[in-house]
C-alpha positions in Angstrom: -19.0 54.2 37.4 -15.9 52.3 38.7 -16.4 48.7 39.7 -14.3 47.3 42.5 -13.2 43.7 42.3 -13.3 41.9 45.5 -10.0 40.3 46.5 -10.3 37.0 48.4 -9.4 37.4 52.0 -8.8 34.9 54.7 -6.2 32.3 55.5 -4.2 30.7 52.6 -5.9 27.4 53.1 -9.3 28.9 52.4 -8.0 30.7 49.3 -6.7 27.5 47.9 -10.2 26.0 47.9 -11.4 28.6 45.4 -12.2 26.6 42.2 -11.3 23.3 43.9 -14.4 21.3 42.8 -14.0 22.4 39.2 -10.3 21.4 39.2 -11.1 18.1 40.7 -13.8 17.6 38.1 -11.4 18.3 35.2 -8.9 15.9 36.7 -11.6 13.2 37.1 -12.5 13.7 33.4 -8.9 13.3 32.4 -8.5 10.1 34.4 -11.7 8.8 32.9 -10.4 9.4 29.4 -7.2 7.6 30.3 -9.1 4.7 31.7 -11.2 4.5 28.5 -8.0 4.5 26.4 -6.4 1.8 28.6 -9.4 -0.4 28.1 -10.1 0.1 24.4 -7.0 1.6 22.8 -4.1 0.2 24.8 -4.4 -3.4 23.4 -4.2 -2.2 19.8 -1.3 0.2 20.6 0.5 -2.7 22.4 0.1 -5.0 19.5 1.2 -2.3 17.0 4.3 -1.5 19.1 5.2 -5.2 19.5 4.7 -6.3 15.9 5.5 -3.1 13.9 7.5 -0.6 15.9 9.7 -3.1 17.7 10.8 -5.0 14.5 11.5 -1.7 12.8 13.7 -0.6 15.7 15.5 -4.0 15.8 16.1 -3.8 12.0 17.6 -0.4 12.3 19.8 -1.7 15.2 20.9 -4.7 13.1 21.7 -2.4 10.1 24.4 -0.7 12.2 26.2 -4.0 12.7 27.8 -6.7 10.6 25.4 -9.3 12.1 25.8 -12.8 10.7 24.6 -15.8 12.7 27.3 -18.0 11.2 30.2 -15.5 11.5 30.4 -14.1 15.0 31.2 -11.9 16.8 28.8 -9.1 15.9 30.5 -5.7 15.6 29.2 -2.2 15.3 30.0 -0.7 11.9 27.9 2.5 11.9 26.6 3.6 8.5 28.9 1.4 6.5 26.0 -0.9 5.3 24.2 2.2 4.0 27.3 3.5 2.2 27.6 0.0 0.6 24.1 0.3 -0.8 25.1 3.4 -2.8 27.6 1.2 -4.8 25.6 -2.0 -4.9 24.6 -2.7 -8.5 22.3 -5.5 -7.4 20.4 -3.1 -5.1 20.2 -0.5 -7.9 18.8 -3.2 -10.2 16.2 -4.3 -7.6 15.2 -0.6 -7.1 14.7 -0.2 -10.9 12.7 -3.4 -11.1 10.6 -2.4 -8.1 9.9 1.0 -9.6 8.8 -0.4 -12.9 6.6 -3.0 -11.2 5.1 -0.4 -9.0 4.2 2.0 -11.8 2.4 -0.8 -13.7 0.6 -2.1 -10.7 -0.6 1.4 -9.7 -1.7 2.6 -13.2 -3.2 -0.5 -14.8 -5.7 -1.6 -12.0 -6.7 2.0 -11.4 -7.5 2.6 -15.1 -9.2 -0.8 -15.7 -10.9 -0.7 -12.3 -12.5 2.6 -13.1 -13.7 1.4 -16.5 -15.1 -1.8 -15.1 -16.8 0.1 -12.2 -18.5 2.4 -14.7 -19.8 -0.6 -16.6 -21.1 -2.3 -13.5 -22.6 0.7 -11.9 -26.1 -0.4 -12.8 -28.9 -2.2 -10.8 -29.7 -5.8 -11.5 -28.8 -9.4 -10.6 -26.4 -9.7 -13.5 -24.3 -6.7 -12.5 -24.3 -7.9 -8.9 -23.0 -11.3 -10.0 -20.3 -9.7 -12.2 -19.2 -7.6 -9.2 -18.6 -10.8 -7.3 -16.7 -12.3 -10.3 -14.3 -9.4 -10.4 -13.8 -9.4 -6.7 -13.1 -13.2 -6.4 -9.4 -13.0 -7.2 -8.9 -10.7 -4.2 -10.0 -13.4 -1.7 -7.5 -15.9 -3.1 -4.0 -16.2 -1.7 -1.2 -14.6 -3.7 0.6 -18.0 -3.7 -2.5 -19.7 -5.2 -2.8 -17.0 -7.8 0.9 -17.3 -8.6 0.7 -21.1 -9.1 -2.4 -20.8 -11.3 -0.8 -18.2 -13.6 2.5 -20.1 -13.7 0.7 -23.0 -15.2 -1.3 -20.8 -17.6 1.7 -18.9 -18.8 4.0 -21.9 -19.1 5.6 -22.6 -22.5 3.0 -25.3 -23.1 0.3 -23.6 -21.0 -3.2 -22.7 -22.0 -2.3 -19.2 -23.1 0.3 -20.3 -25.6 -1.9 -23.2 -26.8 -4.6 -20.6 -27.6 -2.1 -18.4 -29.4 -0.9 -21.4 -31.5 -4.5 -22.2 -32.3 -4.8 -18.6 -33.6 -1.8 -19.0 -35.9 1.1 -17.8 -33.7 3.8 -20.3 -34.4 6.3 -19.1 -31.7 4.4 -17.7 -28.7 6.4 -15.7 -26.2 8.1 -17.4 -23.3 6.1 -15.3 -20.8 8.0 -16.3 -17.6 11.4 -17.5 -18.9 12.2 -14.6 -21.3 13.9 -11.6 -19.6 12.0 -9.3 -22.0 8.6 -10.5 -20.8 9.0 -11.9 -17.3 8.7 -8.7 -15.3 5.7 -7.4 -17.3 4.0 -10.9 -16.9 4.4 -10.7 -13.1 3.1 -7.2 -13.0 0.1 -8.2 -15.1 -0.6 -11.1 -12.7 -0.5 -8.7 -9.7 -2.7 -6.2 -11.6 -5.2 -8.9 -12.4 -5.6 -9.8 -8.7 -5.8 -6.2 -7.5 -8.3 -5.2 -10.2 -11.2 -6.4 -8.0 -10.2 -4.2 -5.1 -10.1 -1.1 -7.4 -13.5 -2.0 -8.9 -15.1 -2.2 -5.4 -13.6 1.1 -4.2 -14.7 2.9 -7.4 -18.2 1.4 -7.2 -18.5 2.7 -3.7 -17.4 6.1 -4.9 -19.8 6.1 -7.9 -22.8 5.2 -5.6 -21.9 8.2 -3.5 -22.3 10.6 -6.4 -25.5 12.6 -5.9 -28.1 11.8 -8.6 -29.2 15.5 -8.4 -25.9 16.7 -9.8 -26.1 14.2 -12.7 -29.6 15.3 -13.5 -28.7 19.0 -13.3 -25.7 18.6 -15.6 -27.9 16.6 -18.0 -30.5 19.3 -18.0 -27.8 21.9 -18.8 -26.9 19.9 -21.9 -23.8 18.0 -20.8 -23.2 14.7 -22.5 -22.0 11.5 -20.8 -18.3 12.4 -21.2 -18.8 16.0 -20.0 -20.8 14.7 -17.0 -18.1 12.3 -16.1 -15.3 15.0 -16.3 -17.3 17.7 -14.5 -19.3 15.7 -11.9 -18.3 12.1 -11.5 -14.5 12.2 -11.7 -14.0 15.1 -9.2 -16.2 13.2 -6.6 -14.1 10.1 -7.1 -11.0 11.8 -5.8 -11.1 10.0 -2.4 -11.5 6.6 -4.1 -8.5 7.4 -6.3 -6.4 8.3 -3.2 -7.3 5.0 -1.5 -6.6 2.8 -4.5 -3.3 4.6 -5.3 -1.9 4.4 -1.8 -2.9 0.8 -1.3 -1.5 -0.3 -4.7 1.7 1.7 -4.2 2.5 0.0 -0.8 1.4 -3.5 -2.0 3.5 -3.3 -5.2 6.6 -1.9 -3.5 6.8 -4.8 -1.0 6.1 -7.5 -3.5 7.9 -10.8 -2.6 5.6 -13.8 -2.7 4.7 -13.4 -6.4 8.4 -13.2 -7.4 9.4 -16.1 -5.2 6.7 -18.5 -6.6 6.7 -17.4 -10.2 10.2 -16.5 -11.2 12.4 -16.8 -8.1 14.1 -13.5 -9.1 14.9 -14.7 -12.7 15.2 -15.3 -15.5 18.8 -14.3 -15.6 20.5 -12.2 -12.9 17.8 -10.3 -11.0 15.5 -9.7 -13.9 12.4 -9.7 -11.6 14.1 -9.4 -8.2 12.4 -6.7 -6.2 13.9 -5.0 -3.1 11.8 -7.1 -0.8 13.0 -10.3 -2.6 16.7 -9.2 -2.3 16.2 -8.4 1.4 15.1 -11.9 2.2 17.7 -13.5 -0.1 20.5 -11.5 1.5 19.3 -12.0 5.1 18.2 -15.7 5.0 20.1 -17.3 2.1 23.4 -15.4 2.3 23.0 -14.8 6.1 24.1 -11.1 5.9 21.6 -10.0 8.4 23.1 -6.6 9.0 23.3 -5.7 5.3 19.8 -7.0 4.7 18.5 -4.9 7.6 20.0 -1.8 6.0 18.3 -2.7 2.7 15.0 -3.1 4.6 15.3 0.2 6.3 16.2 1.9 3.0 13.1 0.3 1.5 11.0 1.5 4.4 12.2 5.1 3.9 11.6 5.0 0.2 8.1 3.6 0.7 7.3 6.1 3.4 8.5 9.1 1.4 6.8 8.0 -1.8 3.5 7.3 0.0 3.7 10.7 1.8 4.3 12.5 -1.4 1.5 10.7 -3.2 -0.9 11.4 -0.3 0.1 15.1 -0.3 -0.6 15.4 -4.0 -3.8 13.5 -4.0 -5.2 15.2 -1.0 -4.4 18.6 -2.5 -6.3 17.5 -5.5 -9.3 16.6 -3.3 -9.2 20.0 -1.7 -8.8 21.9 -5.0 -11.8 20.0 -6.4 
């Protein structure tokens, strides 16, 4: 049986009204969503644009000039500052120092934080108190931590005094020896970031279902096998959070270097890229070149973080 579809008839004005209320309702819903965004989201977006996006755009604009407040006029130089970075030995040294520092700060707190979290994942007041003890360094200022450890690691500090008491006649010069300075700074940063990793891993451990642990135990799996087969796969999100946060924090390290070693000992032994950016921009007044270094650092951090996130998220999906 053939069905006939009725074709609207009548004047054009009448035909335009077909579906009119529904269309007006959809438009009203869109305007309502925009109004909600304007009330709740726009302030945050505005702050982000003013204090993050605008400075990045300004830095990129400066990087294309020879900006120097004490040597006007400012001229457009294109990508010359970026080409100069390719032959700048100081920048290459800072990149190498930053890479070594980042690797240490990402690996050490992650490994130690997981071990400490496994030890503290028990009920009781003692374990609650110990969690607070490990997290305490995180609430301290990085400058305060740097000053404290500078006193402890001084040539006549408590660390070397303890080593002498144990029979070490010539303790290392932790902060004034080029062979130890960078690793000493990395250890200080790792010590402060350890509490953050412990808290994140503890949150992940408390989210592991007890039923899975009991089932694997009934199947005959020992503690190590249970950790590898049950606990560790479920800690993948915690590992992602810790790795990304530590990666970004370590790569933009400046305050520790400034307070503890001021880029030394020697020529750039502990100078990171962030340290060189501020030294070049504010001490040497080469604002254009420092901006190019900052943009290059931003690109390196962005690419490295994106790759790390891609790898870690693929691991979460595969598990």
